[in-house]
C-alpha positions in Angstrom: -46.2 -29.1 -51.8 -45.2 -27.2 -48.7 -45.5 -28.8 -45.3 -48.2 -27.8 -42.9 -48.2 -27.7 -39.1 -51.4 -27.7 -37.1 -52.1 -25.3 -34.3 -51.6 -28.2 -32.0 -48.1 -28.9 -33.3 -47.1 -25.2 -32.9 -48.5 -25.2 -29.4 -46.7 -28.3 -28.5 -43.4 -26.9 -29.9 -43.8 -23.7 -27.8 -44.6 -25.7 -24.7 -41.5 -27.9 -25.2 -39.3 -24.9 -25.6 -40.7 -23.3 -22.4 -40.3 -26.5 -20.5 -36.7 -26.8 -21.7 -35.9 -23.2 -20.8 -37.4 -23.5 -17.3 -35.6 -26.8 -16.6 -32.3 -25.4 -17.7 -32.8 -22.2 -15.6 -33.7 -24.4 -12.6 -30.6 -26.6 -13.2 -28.4 -23.5 -13.3 -29.8 -22.1 -10.0 -29.6 -25.4 -8.2 -26.0 -26.0 -9.4 -25.0 -22.5 -8.1 -26.7 -23.3 -4.7 -24.9 -26.7 -4.5 -21.6 -25.0 -5.2 -22.0 -22.0 -2.9 -24.2 -23.5 -0.2 -26.3 -20.4 -0.4 -29.9 -19.9 -1.6 -30.2 -18.1 -4.9 -33.6 -16.7 -4.1 -32.6 -14.2 -1.3 -36.1 -12.8 -0.6 -37.5 -16.3 -0.2 -34.5 -17.3 2.1 -35.1 -14.3 4.3 -38.9 -14.6 4.4 -39.0 -11.1 2.9 -37.2 -9.6 5.9 -34.0 -8.2 4.3 -33.0 -5.9 7.2 -30.7 -8.2 9.0 -29.1 -9.5 5.8 -28.5 -5.9 4.6 -26.8 -5.0 7.9 -24.5 -8.0 7.6 -23.7 -7.3 3.9 -23.0 -3.6 4.6 -20.7 -4.5 7.5 -18.8 -7.0 5.3 -18.4 -4.4 2.6 -17.1 -1.9 5.2 -14.6 -4.4 6.5 -13.3 -5.0 2.9 -12.7 -1.2 2.7 -10.9 -1.2 6.0 -8.7 -4.1 4.8 -7.8 -2.3 1.6 -6.8 0.8 3.6 -4.8 -1.4 6.0 -3.0 -3.1 3.1 -2.0 0.2 1.6 -0.8 1.5 5.0 1.2 -1.7 5.6 2.8 -1.3 2.2 3.7 2.3 2.8 5.1 1.6 6.3 7.1 -1.3 5.0 8.6 1.0 2.3 9.4 3.6 4.9 11.1 1.1 7.1 13.2 -0.1 4.2 14.3 3.5 3.6 14.9 4.1 7.3 17.1 1.0 7.5 19.3 2.2 4.7 19.5 5.8 6.1 20.2 4.5 9.6 23.0 2.2 8.3 24.7 5.2 6.6 24.4 7.3 9.8 25.6 4.5 12.0 28.6 3.8 9.9 29.7 7.3 9.1 29.4 8.7 12.6 32.4 7.1 14.2 34.2 7.0 10.8 34.0 10.7 10.3 34.8 11.5 14.0 38.1 9.7 13.5 39.1 12.2 10.8 41.1 14.2 13.3 43.6 11.4 13.6 44.2 11.2 9.8 47.5 12.8 8.7 47.2 12.6 4.9 45.0 14.8 2.7 44.1 12.0 0.3 42.3 9.9 3.0 40.3 13.0 4.1 39.3 13.6 0.5 38.1 10.0 0.1 35.9 10.5 3.2 34.5 13.7 1.8 33.7 12.1 -1.5 32.0 9.2 0.2 29.9 11.7 2.2 28.8 13.3 -1.1 27.7 10.0 -2.5 25.9 9.1 0.7 24.2 12.5 0.6 22.7 11.7 -2.9 21.7 8.2 -1.6 19.8 9.6 1.4 18.0 12.2 -0.6 16.9 9.4 -3.0 15.7 7.3 -0.1 13.7 10.2 1.4 12.1 10.7 -2.0 10.9 7.1 -1.9 7.4 6.4 -3.3 5.2 3.4 -2.8 2.6 2.7 -5.5 3.1 6.2 -6.9 2.6 7.9 -3.5 5.5 9.8 -1.9 5.2 8.7 1.7 7.4 11.4 3.3 5.7 14.4 1.7 2.9 14.8 4.3 -0.5 14.8 2.7 1.0 16.0 -0.7 1.7 12.5 -1.7 1.9 13.4 -5.4 5.1 15.3 -5.0 8.6 14.1 -4.0 9.3 15.7 -0.6 12.8 17.0 -1.4 14.5 18.9 -4.2 17.3 17.0 -5.9 20.5 16.2 -4.0 22.5 18.5 -6.3 20.1 21.4 -5.7 20.1 20.9 -1.9 23.9 20.7 -1.9 24.1 23.9 -3.9 21.8 25.7 -1.4 23.9 24.4 1.5 27.1 25.6 -0.1 25.6 29.0 -0.5 25.2 29.2 3.3 29.0 28.8 3.9 30.3 31.0 1.0 33.2 33.1 2.2 33.7 31.1 5.5 37.0 29.4 6.3 36.7 28.5 9.9 35.4 24.9 10.4 33.3 25.8 13.5 31.7 28.8 11.6 30.9 26.5 8.7 29.4 23.9 11.0 27.3 26.5 12.7 26.0 28.0 9.5 24.9 24.6 8.3 23.3 23.8 11.6 21.3 27.0 11.4 20.2 26.5 7.8 19.2 22.8 8.0 17.3 23.5 11.2 15.5 26.5 9.9 11.8 26.7 8.9 12.1 30.4 8.1 12.1 31.7 4.5 15.3 30.7 2.8 15.9 27.9 5.3 16.0 24.2 4.5 12.2 23.7 5.1 11.2 26.5 2.8 13.9 26.1 0.1 14.4 22.3 -0.2 11.1 20.8 1.0 8.2 20.3 -1.4 5.6 18.7 0.8 3.7 19.8 3.9 3.6 18.7 7.5 0.0 17.4 7.5 -0.3 13.8 8.6 -1.9 11.3 6.3 -4.6 9.2 8.0 -6.3 6.0 7.1 -9.2 4.1 8.8 -8.1 0.5 9.2 -11.0 -0.7 11.4 -14.1 0.7 12.9 -12.2 1.7 16.0 -8.8 2.5 14.6 -7.4 5.3 12.4 -3.6 5.2 11.8 -1.8 8.4 11.1 1.6 8.9 9.4 3.3 12.0 10.9 6.7 11.3 9.6 8.0 13.6 6.8 11.3 14.4 5.2 11.5 17.4 7.6 11.9 15.1 10.6 14.9 16.2 12.7 16.5 12.8 12.2 16.6 13.3 8.5 17.8 16.9 8.7 20.6 15.8 11.0 21.7 13.1 8.6 21.7 15.4 5.6 23.4 18.1 7.5 26.2 15.8 8.6 26.8 14.4 5.2 26.7 17.9 3.5 29.2 19.1 6.1 31.6 16.3 5.4 31.1 16.6 1.6 31.8 20.4 1.6 35.1 19.9 3.5 36.7 19.0 0.2 35.0 21.7 -1.8 37.7 23.7 -3.7 35.9 27.0 -3.3 36.3 26.7 0.5 40.0 25.8 0.1 40.3 24.4 3.6 43.7 23.2 5.0 44.2 19.6 5.9 43.7 20.4 9.6 40.5 22.4 9.0 39.2 19.8 6.7 39.8 17.1 9.3 38.0 19.2 12.0 35.0 19.8 9.8 34.6 16.1 8.9 34.9 15.3 12.6 32.2 17.8 13.4 30.1 16.1 10.7 30.7 12.7 12.4 29.4 14.0 15.7 26.2 15.1 14.0 25.9 11.8 12.2 26.1 9.8 15.5 23.3 11.9 16.8 21.3 11.3 13.6 21.8 7.6 13.9 20.0 7.5 17.3 17.3 9.8 16.0 16.6 7.6 12.9 16.3 4.6 15.3 13.6 6.6 17.2 11.7 7.2 13.9 11.9 3.5 13.1 10.4 2.6 16.5 7.6 5.1 16.0 6.7 3.6 12.6 7.0 0.1 14.1 4.3 1.0 16.7 2.0 2.1 13.8 2.7 -1.2 12.0 1.7 -3.1 15.1 -1.5 -1.1 15.4 -2.4 -1.9 11.8 -1.6 -5.6 12.2 -3.9 -5.7 15.3 -6.7 -4.0 13.4 -6.4 -6.5 10.5 -6.6 -9.4 13.0 -9.8 -7.9 14.5 -11.2 -7.4 11.0 -10.5 -11.0 10.1 -12.3 -12.3 13.2 -15.3 -10.0 12.6 -15.5 -11.0 8.9 -15.5 -14.7 9.9 -18.4 -14.1 12.3 -20.4 -12.1 9.8 -19.8 -14.7 7.1 -21.2 -17.3 9.4 -24.2 -15.1 10.1 -24.8 -14.5 6.4 -24.5 -18.3 5.8 -27.1 -19.0 8.5 -29.5 -16.6 6.8 -28.9 -17.8 3.2 -27.8 -21.4 3.8 -29.2 -23.9 1.3 -30.0 -27.4 2.7 -27.4 -29.6 0.9 -29.7 -32.7 0.9 -32.7 -30.8 -0.5 -30.5 -29.1 -3.1 -28.9 -32.3 -4.2 -32.3 -34.1 -4.4 -33.8 -31.2 -6.4 -30.8 -31.1 -8.7 -31.1 -34.8 -9.4 -34.8 -34.5 -10.1 -34.3 -31.6 -12.4 -31.5 -33.4 -14.3 -33.9 -36.4 -14.7 -36.7 -34.2 -15.9 -34.4 -32.5 -18.4 -33.2 -35.9 -19.7 -36.8 -37.1 -20.1 -37.7 -33.9 -22.0 -34.8 -34.5 -24.4 -35.9 -38.1 -24.9 -39.5 -37.0 -25.6 -38.4 -34.3 -27.9 -36.2 -36.7 -29.9 -39.1 -39.3 -30.1 -41.6 -36.7 -31.3 -39.2 -35.4 -33.9 -39.0 -38.9 -35.4 -42.8 -39.3 -35.9 -44.0 -39.6 -39.5 -47.4 -39.9 -41.2 -46.9 -43.6 -41.6 -46.3 -44.0 -37.9 -49.5 -42.0 -37.2 -51.8 -44.1 -39.4 -50.5 -47.5 -38.5 
């Protein structure tokens, strides 16, 4: 014979389930409030006036956006400074070294300097094509493209400017003109792949930092020009004599010394931008702290009341479990006794 539950039994079962669900939900809410120190019921905490809280929350979200922008700007500037350090080291070392070429009497030593210049040229192009997080930071606003053609391509273009020349001064002048030119066929048009638009980033409510440095900066052109000049001194197609080769490398050294100072100037410019971003981050941090305190004052849950309510709810839930267990053990024999 199948069992039979009365309507009263079913009603009691539903009530027990509802009570269990409500107590568990209340326990979860109180546990969250105890852990966070903030009221879970925001409308009740604000008395229905959500305007001030909305302003605080909106400002906090905006500060997080500013901080993400600042973090990206800091990473890009740090990557740029790393590249500038390496480029500056090459320019500083090669300047006096190449200028001393006029005192070198043997052709082999001059060839070694020329070969070194070629290797450095490739290294500098690679550094100028640096990317941070997939963004090419010296391409202007065209951050998806490397700013320069390959070192081999640029050297080929430079060599074409001096084809048929044999006088060191004429070669140096031709390279000066080409690397400094923005006209069609010049360095900017033939070797540069970016643009000259600055990239900007809002790093605080009052501060927007702009990066105006590109691979077209005169400091980088001077560095590449000096290295290309020294590298071409040993080119067999030019067939320069030892004396002319030494003179051309010495000319390259003078340009490298000037480039060294110019690179230092670029580093200083980037350093100023880095300081601006750091100051903005510090202001953002102070404002975020103040806003977090304000939000806490609006939503703060009284720790004593929360702890008392949590204890009471736990006790009620335990009593409900005990009652449920007791009722589940009732039998007909217990009922008619």
